[in-house]
C-alpha positions, -999 to 999 in steps of 0.1 A, spaced: -349 -561 436 -323 -544 408 -300 -577 405 -328 -590 380 -334 -559 365 -327 -551 326 -303 -520 325 -330 -495 318 -319 -453 307 -328 -428 333 -356 -416 312 -372 -447 301 -410 -449 301 -405 -482 312 -385 -478 342 -409 -444 348 -436 -475 350 -419 -504 369 -405 -482 396 -422 -447 394 -407 -432 424 -373 -439 408 -384 -428 371 -395 -392 385 -365 -387 403 -344 -398 373 -364 -381 347 -354 -344 358 -314 -353 356 -298 -334 334 -281 -350 297 -243 -349 300 -214 -367 287 -186 -378 309 -154 -366 295 -120 -384 310 -91 -367 296 -59 -384 291 -33 -367 299 -4 -383 279 27 -388 302 51 -358 299 80 -369 274 116 -362 296 139 -339 274 172 -354 271 194 -327 287 212 -314 260 248 -312 288 249 -349 280 251 -341 236 282 -335 218 283 -307 193 300 -327 168 302 -365 157 319 -382 135 318 -417 122 356 -430 108 358 -472 87 397 -478 92 412 -508 76 435 -523 97 473 -508 103 461 -476 85 463 -439 102 440 -415 113 444 -375 130 415 -355 142 416 -326 155 394 -315 184 374 -285 170 368 -254 185 401 -259 202 428 -229 213 459 -228 226 444 -217 257 416 -245 260 412 -270 282 411 -297 260 408 -333 275 407 -365 252 393 -396 263 389 -433 247 361 -447 263 365 -439 295 402 -437 298 423 -402 297 443 -396 269 472 -372 281 489 -348 258 519 -350 247 523 -392 254 516 -422 237 492 -447 248 484 -484 243 458 -501 242 470 -535 241 483 -555 266 508 -580 248 521 -553 226 529 -519 243 536 -502 212 520 -471 215 497 -461 187 475 -434 204 490 -399 205 476 -366 218 500 -342 205 503 -307 221 480 -287 198 455 -314 210 457 -335 177 447 -372 181 467 -394 164 462 -431 161 486 -454 136 489 -488 127 452 -488 139 435 -528 148 407 -541 165 417 -527 198 422 -494 187 384 -495 176 358 -477 201 344 -440 212 372 -410 212 359 -378 230 368 -348 232 357 -319 259 367 -283 253 368 -268 284 343 -289 305 320 -287 271 315 -317 251 328 -311 224 338 -341 197 325 -378 202 340 -399 174 326 -441 168 358 -457 147 355 -490 136 385 -506 124 378 -537 94 407 -564 99 419 -581 66 420 -618 58 454 -635 73 466 -664 51 480 -685 81 513 -708 68 496 -739 75 472 -728 46 498 -713 24 515 -748 29 488 -767 15 487 -745 -13 521 -744 -20 517 -783 -19 487 -782 -45 506 -758 -69 540 -777 -69 519 -811 -82 498 -795 -106 533 -778 -119 550 -809 -116 529 -830 -137 526 -802 -162 565 -804 -162 567 -842 -170 539 -837 -193 556 -817 -215 596 -835 -210 575 -863 -227 560 -846 -254 600 -831 -258 614 -862 -260 586 -879 -278 589 -852 -307 627 -858 -309 627 -896 -312 604 -900 -342 606 -868 -360 586 -883 -394 557 -884 -374 554 -851 -367 572 -840 -403 546 -864 -421 514 -847 -401 534 -808 -411 528 -823 -446 492 -830 -444 482 -797 -427 500 -777 -455 482 -799 -486 445 -791 -468 455 -757 -466 464 -756 -506 434 -774 -512 414 -751 -494 430 -719 -510 
C-alpha cells in the first residue's frame, strides 16, 4: 500500500485526506530536529619522552671537522652519545667505514663529540642523552667535493698539450719568417709611421 505512495510530511493535509487514521496520529507529533553530533577523533598527543630538548642541523664539506658539546652535561652526569643506534663510548675512537679503520669519531672524557675528516659514512643522526633525558639531536649532512679522475685529467692534459704545441709551432714559424725577410717587416713599419704622421 505504501510502496507507490508519494513522500508526504507528517502534518500534510493530503496525508489526512488519503489516510485519515495515520494522518490523525502523526498530526500530534511534536516538531523536532534530529541532531547527530560528529565527535572528532581524539588526537593522540605525541609523547614528550621521545622528543629532544635541543635540535641542531649541520651541513659540512667533505674532509672538515666538527666538535659538538652535549648541553646541560656535567662531570657527574651519565652522558651517552649515539650515532643512529650505535653507542659511542667515551674516550675511545670509532670508525663507521668498513674499508678504512681510521677513527674519525671520538667522544672525549668531558662528553664532547669530535668528528674529523668527515665523509658520507659519517653523516646521519647523532643523539646525546644526559641521565636518561633526551638532550640533543644532531642531523649531520656531508657535501662531497667533485672529484676529477686521473683518466679525465689525462684527457684534458692531452687537449691542452695539443693546443700548446700548435701555438708554439705557429710562434716559431712567425719568428723564422721575420728573421728571413726583415725588409718586409721594415717596410710595413715605415708605412705605418707615414700614415701616423699624416694623421697628426
